[in-house]
Every structure is written in C-alpha cells, then in structure tokens.
Residue, then its C-alpha position, 0 to 999 in steps of 0.5 A: m527445475l521441471l515441476n510436477p504438475p499434480t504435486v503443484s496442483l495438490i499444494t494449490a488445492r490445500l491452500e484453497r481449502l484453508p478455512a478463514g479462521r484464527e490461523l489464517w488471520r494470524l498470518i495475514i496480520l503478521i504479514s501486514l504489520g510491516a506494511c504499517f511502516e510504509i503507511y506511517d512513512l508515507f503519511q509523514t508527507a502530510y503530517l510531518t511537514p509543518g514540524l520541518i517548516s517550524a524547525g527551519i529545515l523546510k520553507e513555506g510556499t515556493h521558497g524551497i530548494f530550486g524555487l519549488s514547494d518544499q512539501g511537494l519536494f518532500a513527497s516527490v523524493t519519497f515516491g521517487g525512492m519508492f519508484v526505484g525500489t519498486i521497479l528495480f528490486a521488486p523482481v528479487a522477491d520472485k527469485f529469493g522469496r517473499r519472506a526474505i525480501f520483505t524482512f530485508s526491506l524493513l531493516w533497510y527502512t529502519a536504518a534510513s529513517v534513523a539517518m533521516g531523523l539525524q539531519s539538519s538540512a533540507l538536502g540531508v532530509y531529502t537524501f535519506r527520505f529517498v533512500s528509505g523510499i527504496g526499501l518501502g517500494v520493495e516492501i508493499v509489493t512483496i506483501d501484496a504478492y504474499i497475501s494473494e498467494l496465501a488467502p483462499r479465493h473465498v476470502r481473498g478480498k477480505a484478507f486484503a481489507v483486513s491487511q489494510f485495516v492493520q496497515f492504516l492503524a498507522v495513520p491516526i497514530l501518526a496524526f495524533l503523535c504529530w499533533a502532540l509532538l510537533p509543537r514541542t521539544p521533549l528532552h530538547i529534541a525537536g518533535w519531528r525527530w521523535i516522530v521519525f525515531l518512534g517509527a524506526t524503533a517500532a519497525i525493529f520490533i515488528w521485524f522480530i515478530r515477522r521472523r515467525l512467518p513461513e515462506s509462501p507455499r505457492w512460491l516454494a511449489q513454483h520453484g520446485r521446493i515441494k517438500e518445504a511447501e508441504h512441511i509449511l502447509g502441514q504445520i498450518e493444517a495441523r494447527i487449524e485441525a487442533r483448534r477445530g477438533r476435526k480434520l479438514p475437508e477432502l481436497h478439491t481439484a485445482t488447476a496448477e500454474i505451470d511454466g516449465s520452471g520456477n523462473a520467469n522474465f520481464r518479457e512475460i508480462w508483455s506476452s499476449v496473455y498479459r499485455r492488455r492487463t499490464l497496459m491497463l494497470v500502468v495507466f490506472n496506477f499512474f492516475q489513481t495516486v492523484g486521488f489517494y495521495g493528492f488528498g492524503n498527503w496534503v490534508p492539513t495544508l488543504i484544510a489550512a487553505q480553507g482559512t483554518s490555522i495550522t494548529r486547527s488543521l492538524q487537529y481536524s486532520a487527526i480526526i479525519a485520520l481516525a477513518y483510515p483504519a475504520g474504512p478497510l474494516l467496513c469493507t470486509a462486509i463487501a470484500d468478496r460479495i461484489e466484483r472487485k473491478w466495480q468496487i474500484i470504479t465506485a470508489a474512484l467516482i465517490t472520491a471525484i464527486v465528494g472532493l469537488l464538494f470538499a473544496r467548497q467547504t469552510l465550516p469545520l464540521l463540514l470539512i471533517v465530514f467530507g474529509v472522512v467520506i473521501t478517506l473512506s472512498n480512498n480506503l475502498l479504492s486502495y484495498s480493492y486495487h491492491a487485491y486486484q492487481a496481485e490477482l492478475y498475474p501468476t505466481r512465477i512473475r507476480a512480484r515482478a509484474v505488480g512491481f512494474v505496474y505499481s511503480w507507475s503510481r510511485l512515479s506519478t506521485a513523485l511528479t503530481s506532488i509538485m503539481i498539487g503544490f502548483f495547483l494549490a498555489g495558483f488555483g486553490t483547493k478547487g483547482v486541486f480537486a478538479f485535478i483529482a476528479t479528472s484523474m479519477l474519471i480516467c481510472v473509471i474508464v480504464i478499469g471499466a473498459f479493460g478490467p477482467r473479473t476476479s472475485g471468487l476465482t482461484l489465482e490459477t483460473i485468473s492467470n490462465 
C-alpha cells in the first residue's frame, strides 16, 4: 500500500507534541508491566537455583547434566530460548503490530512457566525453561519498539528509564520471595514451585490490564492504516486536553519515515544506511550481557564464593536487589540531558572497575556496597542501550532489526553462562570479574568509536 507522506508526517508530528503528563506515563507503565515477567523470569537464574539444588533436581558444582554446572545450564537454556524467540519471531511484530504480539508472548510465557513448575527432573525443567524463553524473547523487543515509537523525543530516554523502573521492581520481589520461600514447603509444595507459579499467575493478571493498550500509531501509519492511527491519537489527545483544561499547542513539521510501503525485509538492516549500526550493535550486545547477567545471574553464588553461607548470600542478594528499581528512577534525572552513547560508555566502565574491586571483598558490608554500585551501573547500561538500539532503525523494520541485534545478547548469555561457571570454578570471583571487565572494555570501544548520537532527535531524523 502506497503511503501518503504528508499524512504520515502529521501523525509523527502529533506524537512528538504529546506532553510528558499523566496520560503518556500511564501508557508507558502499562506497556512496561508485561516486561516485569521477563525480569522476574531472568533473575530466577540467580535466585531460584539454590532451591532447585536443595530439592535434588539440580546438582552443585560440575556434577550436572553432561558434567557441566547446572546453574550455568539453567541460565544457558533460558537465554537459548530467548535467542530463538528474538531472532526468529521478533519480525512478526513488524508485520502484525506491537500490541498483538506482546500480548500473545505473555500468554506463551505463562503456559510454559506453569509447565516448568510441575517438573521433577532437570531435563523437564530445562525443556520448559527453554520454551518460556522463546516467549520472553519476543516480548522485550516488542516493548522496546513500542516505547520508542510512543514517547516524544524530549522524554524518550526518560520513558525507557521509567519503563525499567517498573520492570526491575520484579527483582527485589523475586529476591525476597526466594529468601522467604526456598527453605520452606508451604502446603507441602516446594518453595521453588511457589515462586514459579506466582510469576505465572501475576502474568495472567497483567495480560488483562494490557488489553486496554492501543496499537502503536506510528506502526499503523507506516502500514497505511491512517484512520486507526488518527482515532487512537485523537483519544489520547482528548484525554490530555481534558486533564489540562486547554488545547494542545500547534503542530510543528516533522520528517516522515517513508519506504513506499508498510513492508520491509531483513536485507534492509544490511543496507549502506544501517550496516555499520547493525555490526556495532551485534558486537556490543554480544559482550554487554557478560557484565549485566554475569553479575545479576550469579549474585548469590558469587557472594557465597567469598566465604558466605548460602542463606546469608541470599539475604545479601535480596538487599542488593533493592537497587534494581532504584537505579532507573535515579537515571530519569539525566536520561535526556546527557547523550545516550556516553551514558552507555560510563556505565560499562563503572561495571568493569567496581567489579574488580568487588572480587577482593569479604566483609558483608563491602560486598553489599560494591554489589549495589555494580547494580546501579548495570541499570544505567540497561536502560540507555535499550533506548539506543530502538532509536537507530525506522519503524518499518524496528522490531526486526532490534530483534536481530538483541538476539546476539541472548546467544552470548547462553554461552557465557557456562563460561562464568568455568571461571568461577577455576579462578574464583577474581577470574569472573576479569572476564567481565574485558567484555565491558570492548563495549566501550565499540560504542565510542562507531555509535551515532541520538539524544534530543526525532526517530525520523536518526533513522534517515
């Protein structure tokens, strides 16, 4: 379908003039609620493993399946599933829309989680962990695309920070649930099963809330569905004007994303316009997860390796987890004031340096303090790069492109989860954090040398 450039441009301009008020944040929060379950599920790798070991389903050390670390394999199959979901199914969000796909992926996750909670063998747990990862892989890419398309340029960074604040509320909830439930068997049901079932139950509740979300107006306009886009925008604008008690300001001109049709293909991300960005983000995503999940997925184990009991390590990890939602909230103060690429670089450097210091600590207070600092720097890294990679491609291929480059982070984590187990067994926490620091330095070089600036620019300006 041929698009009408002036009409598409008008839709873009109307989105860019939306004020950062209650209506916009309501939509951002509703979109972000579903991503809580990706975070809840991902961090089960760190917090759920001790319960699975206590239940006799997983083994300690390198006595698991294939003679490998069971904790490493648990993380590996999770991210293996996310790799499949991200690289194979993320493009469907460009074809069928943001709203439909992330609603479907949440239901997929719920069903797979319930099935995993019913398993009594390591193989059964791994199988359904992999299946749930497929649904989660589609979910987060679609959410990133939706938020970038909805938020105006002057608050796009803040929108991602607020989104991650909502998402990371799941971490302290999970940490404290594990601390409270893993040593117990309420109603003669193992604590780890309660943790899995509670996540699945809450996901169904959030699915009903998210039915109230509209489709992305930018996506609708790009696919020639102008009347639907105008109707949705009209409703949003009417609610904003009713609360403000006055009309929105006059429209400013905006450059439209036009490709002749609403359809695109995988080859476009390798065109002369986007090839350099794609290669940069592939390398960055492969290495950034070493720092983020190398710490986040192994917190209790890394603390225990410093001579702390597993019960105490879960307690310290729960305290550190309180920083996860606090970090993005702090980032809202700088989200749109500092260029995005420099935020990514700063975060990677802090993780590298403080991680090496963490590896030398044995005192509980210092373990917690350095753990909190690493968590906060990882928060800065996470929100800023999620915003950054979604900004670098046009609407017609955004989910497809982000899905491809982001899938390398999932593949990396599937591999490095086993490598972290290897470094921990062979070289202790110092070896783990040397591995993390090296990976973070690669991220600094790649983004610093090849990353374009994006802060304060419209999506159309960046993509063109």
